PLY file of the C-alpha trace (Angstrom):
ply
format ascii 1.0
element vertex 366
property float x
property float y
property float z
element edge 365
property int vertex1
property int vertex2
end_header
0.00 0.00 0.00
1.40 3.38 -0.98
1.29 6.38 1.39
-1.35 7.92 -0.86
-3.67 4.98 -0.13
-3.57 5.38 3.65
-6.97 6.43 5.01
-8.86 5.62 1.83
-12.01 3.51 2.21
-11.59 -0.08 1.07
-15.06 -0.10 -0.51
-17.11 2.35 -2.48
-20.01 3.83 -0.45
-23.40 2.33 -1.13
-24.58 5.43 -2.97
-21.47 6.00 -5.09
-22.44 7.39 -8.47
-25.62 9.44 -8.44
-25.37 12.00 -5.61
-27.63 11.45 -2.62
-28.57 14.46 -0.55
-30.41 12.57 2.19
-34.00 12.86 3.33
-34.88 16.49 3.89
-37.30 19.21 2.99
-35.65 22.10 1.14
-35.19 25.00 3.54
-35.37 28.58 2.31
-35.92 31.78 4.22
-39.61 32.37 4.85
-41.68 34.09 7.50
-44.27 31.28 7.44
-42.77 27.76 7.43
-45.35 25.08 6.74
-43.26 22.40 5.05
-42.11 19.85 7.66
-45.23 18.88 9.66
-43.81 20.32 12.87
-45.99 21.58 15.69
-46.44 25.33 15.25
-46.51 25.94 19.01
-43.68 25.25 21.48
-44.24 22.95 24.45
-45.77 24.55 27.56
-43.46 26.85 29.54
-44.20 24.70 32.58
-42.69 21.70 30.81
-39.57 23.66 29.86
-39.19 24.82 33.48
-39.67 21.28 34.80
-37.02 19.93 32.42
-34.58 22.68 33.35
-35.13 21.88 37.03
-34.56 18.16 36.42
-31.28 18.42 34.50
-29.06 19.23 37.55
-30.22 15.97 39.12
-28.98 13.89 36.15
-25.53 12.34 36.51
-24.14 13.58 33.20
-20.86 11.76 33.84
-22.66 8.40 33.84
-24.14 6.42 30.99
-27.93 6.52 30.83
-30.16 3.59 31.70
-29.55 1.38 28.69
-33.14 0.17 28.63
-34.83 3.48 29.56
-36.87 1.65 32.19
-38.56 4.68 33.78
-39.55 6.14 30.43
-40.86 2.81 29.17
-42.86 2.34 32.36
-44.38 5.81 31.96
-45.31 5.12 28.33
-46.71 1.71 29.27
-49.01 3.41 31.78
-50.06 5.93 29.14
-51.01 3.19 26.66
-52.15 0.47 29.08
-49.59 -2.08 27.93
-46.64 -3.76 29.59
-43.30 -1.96 29.83
-41.77 -4.97 28.07
-43.88 -4.00 25.03
-42.18 -0.59 24.63
-38.95 0.22 22.79
-37.66 3.81 22.76
-35.22 5.39 20.32
-33.99 8.65 18.84
-37.13 9.45 16.90
-39.37 6.91 15.21
-36.86 6.84 12.34
-34.36 5.06 14.58
-37.11 2.62 15.52
-37.56 1.90 11.80
-33.82 1.42 11.44
-33.71 -0.99 14.38
-36.63 -2.96 12.96
-34.89 -3.36 9.62
-31.55 -4.24 11.21
-33.31 -6.91 13.28
-35.69 -8.30 10.68
-34.41 -7.10 7.29
-31.04 -7.22 5.60
-29.58 -9.11 2.62
-31.85 -11.81 1.28
-34.96 -10.28 2.88
-37.53 -7.78 1.68
-40.17 -5.37 2.91
-43.36 -4.05 1.32
-44.48 -0.41 1.16
-47.49 1.14 -0.55
-46.71 4.30 -2.50
-47.02 7.18 -2.12
-46.03 6.97 1.53
-43.37 8.03 4.02
-40.10 8.00 2.09
-37.91 6.83 4.96
-39.58 3.42 5.16
-38.06 2.44 1.82
-34.92 4.56 2.20
-33.87 3.01 5.51
-34.74 -0.42 4.11
-32.28 0.11 1.27
-29.63 1.39 3.69
-29.91 -1.94 5.52
-29.73 -3.88 2.22
-33.37 -4.90 2.58
-35.08 -5.23 -0.79
-38.15 -3.02 -1.26
-41.31 -4.21 -3.02
-43.69 -1.38 -3.88
-47.44 -1.75 -3.88
-49.73 0.92 -5.32
-52.46 2.88 -3.59
-55.75 3.36 -5.41
-57.02 6.67 -6.79
-58.31 7.54 -3.33
-54.82 6.93 -1.90
-55.92 3.90 0.13
-54.77 0.27 -0.10
-57.05 -2.16 -1.90
-57.06 -5.69 -0.43
-56.43 -7.11 -3.90
-53.36 -4.90 -4.33
-52.14 -5.99 -0.91
-52.25 -9.61 -2.05
-50.54 -8.71 -5.33
-47.72 -6.98 -3.44
-47.21 -10.03 -1.22
-47.12 -12.23 -4.32
-44.57 -9.96 -6.02
-42.43 -10.09 -2.89
-42.61 -13.88 -2.78
-41.39 -14.11 -6.39
-38.77 -11.35 -6.10
-36.00 -13.74 -5.16
-35.84 -12.24 -1.66
-38.45 -14.51 -0.11
-41.65 -13.56 1.65
-41.64 -10.03 3.14
-40.18 -9.81 6.62
-41.86 -6.43 7.18
-44.94 -4.73 5.71
-45.14 -0.99 6.34
-48.49 0.75 6.70
-48.60 4.47 7.51
-51.82 5.62 9.16
-52.48 8.51 8.89
-50.39 8.19 5.78
-47.74 10.77 4.97
-48.12 12.62 2.59
-51.83 11.96 2.02
-53.10 12.28 5.60
-55.53 9.37 5.31
-56.21 6.67 7.92
-56.31 3.12 6.63
-59.65 1.36 7.28
-59.62 -1.09 10.17
-60.48 -3.90 7.75
-57.31 -3.19 5.75
-55.09 -3.40 8.81
-56.78 -6.55 10.08
-56.45 -8.18 6.66
-52.77 -7.27 6.58
-52.23 -8.80 10.01
-53.94 -12.00 8.88
-52.12 -12.33 5.53
-48.63 -10.91 6.07
-46.03 -13.62 6.76
-43.89 -11.29 8.88
-44.27 -8.09 10.89
-46.87 -5.46 10.07
-45.53 -2.07 11.14
-48.19 0.65 11.43
-46.57 4.07 11.60
-48.88 6.25 13.70
-46.72 9.37 13.90
-49.82 11.55 13.35
-52.46 9.42 15.03
-53.49 11.99 17.66
-55.03 14.05 14.84
-57.08 11.07 13.65
-60.27 9.45 14.97
-58.82 6.00 15.62
-55.70 3.91 16.23
-54.81 0.23 15.87
-53.06 0.14 19.24
-55.79 -2.05 20.76
-54.81 -4.82 18.33
-51.27 -5.21 19.70
-52.31 -7.59 22.47
-54.02 -10.02 20.11
-51.59 -9.78 17.17
-47.94 -10.55 18.01
-46.91 -9.57 14.46
-48.16 -5.97 14.90
-45.77 -3.12 15.74
-47.12 0.41 16.24
-44.81 3.43 15.92
-45.31 6.70 17.81
-43.33 9.93 18.18
-43.01 12.93 20.51
-42.23 15.20 17.55
-45.70 16.25 16.42
-48.40 16.55 19.05
-45.96 16.83 21.95
-44.13 19.74 20.19
-40.76 18.07 20.77
-39.32 17.57 17.28
-35.94 18.93 18.44
-35.81 16.28 21.17
-35.81 13.32 18.72
-37.75 10.76 20.72
-39.92 8.00 19.33
-41.00 4.54 20.36
-42.51 1.26 19.26
-45.27 -0.77 20.89
-45.29 -4.46 20.12
-44.84 -7.98 21.42
-42.13 -8.45 24.08
-40.11 -10.71 21.79
-40.09 -8.01 19.09
-39.01 -5.38 21.63
-36.18 -7.64 22.76
-35.04 -8.06 19.15
-34.97 -4.27 18.77
-32.81 -3.92 21.86
-30.37 -6.42 20.34
-30.25 -4.39 17.11
-29.82 -0.95 18.73
-26.56 0.63 19.76
-25.85 0.61 23.51
-27.01 3.64 25.51
-28.69 5.06 22.42
-31.34 7.11 24.31
-29.59 9.74 26.42
-30.57 10.55 30.00
-31.87 14.07 29.28
-34.12 12.72 26.54
-35.47 10.03 28.83
-36.28 12.57 31.53
-37.92 14.91 29.02
-40.14 12.13 27.72
-41.31 11.25 31.21
-42.07 14.89 32.04
-43.92 15.48 28.77
-46.46 12.80 29.64
-47.58 14.96 32.53
-48.88 17.60 30.11
-51.49 15.53 28.28
-54.25 18.11 28.67
-52.13 20.78 27.01
-51.28 18.36 24.22
-54.94 17.58 23.66
-55.74 21.30 23.49
-53.00 21.85 20.86
-54.37 18.97 18.81
-57.87 20.44 18.95
-56.58 23.81 17.72
-54.73 22.15 14.84
-57.77 20.08 13.84
-59.80 23.30 13.72
-57.05 24.89 11.65
-57.10 21.92 9.28
-60.82 22.46 8.68
-60.12 26.13 7.98
-57.40 25.28 5.43
-59.53 22.63 3.70
-62.40 25.11 3.42
-60.05 27.79 2.08
-58.68 25.46 -0.58
-62.24 24.60 -1.65
-63.06 28.31 -2.01
-60.07 28.63 -4.35
-61.33 25.68 -6.41
-58.39 23.45 -5.47
-58.95 19.77 -4.72
-57.50 18.47 -1.43
-57.24 15.03 0.12
-59.54 14.90 3.20
-56.70 14.74 5.70
-56.89 13.30 9.20
-53.46 14.58 10.12
-51.76 17.94 10.71
-51.10 18.54 7.03
-53.07 18.69 3.80
-52.09 17.36 0.37
-53.70 19.39 -2.40
-53.67 19.65 -6.17
-52.87 22.93 -7.87
-55.26 22.06 -10.68
-54.50 23.89 -13.92
-51.60 25.74 -12.30
-48.05 24.38 -12.45
-47.35 23.11 -8.93
-43.72 24.17 -8.79
-44.61 27.61 -10.06
-47.23 27.87 -7.32
-44.61 26.79 -4.77
-42.25 29.48 -6.06
-45.04 32.06 -5.91
-45.68 31.19 -2.28
-41.97 31.41 -1.45
-41.88 34.84 -3.09
-44.59 35.81 -0.58
-42.52 34.33 2.28
-44.67 31.20 2.71
-42.90 27.83 2.52
-44.81 24.58 1.86
-43.61 21.18 0.61
-43.34 20.73 -3.15
-44.20 17.10 -3.92
-44.85 17.61 -7.62
-41.62 15.83 -8.55
-42.47 12.73 -6.55
-43.78 9.64 -8.35
-47.60 9.54 -8.33
-47.87 13.08 -6.94
-47.46 15.29 -10.00
-49.27 18.60 -9.52
-49.42 18.37 -5.72
-48.17 20.42 -2.80
-48.41 19.65 0.92
-49.03 22.27 3.58
-48.56 21.79 7.32
-51.28 23.21 9.54
-49.87 26.16 11.46
-51.18 28.77 13.81
-54.37 30.63 12.78
-52.21 33.53 11.60
-49.95 31.23 9.57
-52.92 29.45 8.01
-54.45 32.80 7.00
-51.13 33.96 5.55
-50.88 30.75 3.50
-54.42 31.04 2.13
-53.99 34.73 1.31
-50.71 34.10 -0.50
-52.17 31.13 -2.35
-55.15 33.23 -3.46
-52.75 35.77 -4.93
-50.76 33.08 -6.75
-53.67 31.14 -8.28
-56.28 33.90 -8.35
0 1
1 2
2 3
3 4
4 5
5 6
6 7
7 8
8 9
9 10
10 11
11 12
12 13
13 14
14 15
15 16
16 17
17 18
18 19
19 20
20 21
21 22
22 23
23 24
24 25
25 26
26 27
27 28
28 29
29 30
30 31
31 32
32 33
33 34
34 35
35 36
36 37
37 38
38 39
39 40
40 41
41 42
42 43
43 44
44 45
45 46
46 47
47 48
48 49
49 50
50 51
51 52
52 53
53 54
54 55
55 56
56 57
57 58
58 59
59 60
60 61
61 62
62 63
63 64
64 65
65 66
66 67
67 68
68 69
69 70
70 71
71 72
72 73
73 74
74 75
75 76
76 77
77 78
78 79
79 80
80 81
81 82
82 83
83 84
84 85
85 86
86 87
87 88
88 89
89 90
90 91
91 92
92 93
93 94
94 95
95 96
96 97
97 98
98 99
99 100
100 101
101 102
102 103
103 104
104 105
105 106
106 107
107 108
108 109
109 110
110 111
111 112
112 113
113 114
114 115
115 116
116 117
117 118
118 119
119 120
120 121
121 122
122 123
123 124
124 125
125 126
126 127
127 128
128 129
129 130
130 131
131 132
132 133
133 134
134 135
135 136
136 137
137 138
138 139
139 140
140 141
141 142
142 143
143 144
144 145
145 146
146 147
147 148
148 149
149 150
150 151
151 152
152 153
153 154
154 155
155 156
156 157
157 158
158 159
159 160
160 161
161 162
162 163
163 164
164 165
165 166
166 167
167 168
168 169
169 170
170 171
171 172
172 173
173 174
174 175
175 176
176 177
177 178
178 179
179 180
180 181
181 182
182 183
183 184
184 185
185 186
186 187
187 188
188 189
189 190
190 191
191 192
192 193
193 194
194 195
195 196
196 197
197 198
198 199
199 200
200 201
201 202
202 203
203 204
204 205
205 206
206 207
207 208
208 209
209 210
210 211
211 212
212 213
213 214
214 215
215 216
216 217
217 218
218 219
219 220
220 221
221 222
222 223
223 224
224 225
225 226
226 227
227 228
228 229
229 230
230 231
231 232
232 233
233 234
234 235
235 236
236 237
237 238
238 239
239 240
240 241
241 242
242 243
243 244
244 245
245 246
246 247
247 248
248 249
249 250
250 251
251 252
252 253
253 254
254 255
255 256
256 257
257 258
258 259
259 260
260 261
261 262
262 263
263 264
264 265
265 266
266 267
267 268
268 269
269 270
270 271
271 272
272 273
273 274
274 275
275 276
276 277
277 278
278 279
279 280
280 281
281 282
282 283
283 284
284 285
285 286
286 287
287 288
288 289
289 290
290 291
291 292
292 293
293 294
294 295
295 296
296 297
297 298
298 299
299 300
300 301
301 302
302 303
303 304
304 305
305 306
306 307
307 308
308 309
309 310
310 311
311 312
312 313
313 314
314 315
315 316
316 317
317 318
318 319
319 320
320 321
321 322
322 323
323 324
324 325
325 326
326 327
327 328
328 329
329 330
330 331
331 332
332 333
333 334
334 335
335 336
336 337
337 338
338 339
339 340
340 341
341 342
342 343
343 344
344 345
345 346
346 347
347 348
348 349
349 350
350 351
351 352
352 353
353 354
354 355
355 356
356 357
357 358
358 359
359 360
360 361
361 362
362 363
363 364
364 365
């Protein structure tokens, strides 16, 4: 080996060739930022004060509880399950990664139904898990027949039957909740895990959490990012069978959930009433945005989340996005995504932000 070779990687990176910029939403300067599905309000000042008061009592020179026992016990009480059914991680994305490290990998595959949350398939590919794509119908829901076709394609893909089937409910970016019958059919037919990503479930009328006890192949994902207003904290968790939780612990890095994060999660659960009030305000704001889009003659998906996917109709979607940015309003341009040509997605903000969005949009398309 020559001196020039010292320090060079022995293998090409997985994404050598076409540049990969990672999963992100383009950030530009704007007074109204409605592009990343964040909570528009900060957590209660009382929570911030409680966390600040708790930090001096944390032994920062010691490793955190590797299994986050107190946090898991608090979440178990919140959801009426056993603590051994809870796995915590740095955001629900790390839960997805742990699931695919534990159950995916070379020679295995997962199934997703597009359009859906991009990180399900992206993290699968990072773990060398093959991805089989099913299609949603024109109403952006999953037909039972298409579910069976996707399982059949997976079985003949050369990667074997799917180890994981991802369902997102409410689905991002459409905001729709999958019918109970669809989830129950998936649980009955899927040969492996069925992972239902419920990152936005507090904005929706129902959850599948009650099915965890009777279906050991069901894993439900939750996050503190949205309704708890703690996106900067990066805390998510899974609820599933104890044996699945144990497999996730084996796949995760040691001490992966830091002590401050664990304490913050426990404290946040004491502010449920404030969380419920924020959700109610956002649901009201969603109705306002949907009504405003209808007044402008723009078709929107009837969302049950904190965002709305809408068509720009006869107007070029990217041009509409640029027009909004010129008026200092930033939304998510999805028009370049497969199956979403002509669509933008707007996060529900404060009443003032929602009004600013609708006024700017009226100027652009009016």
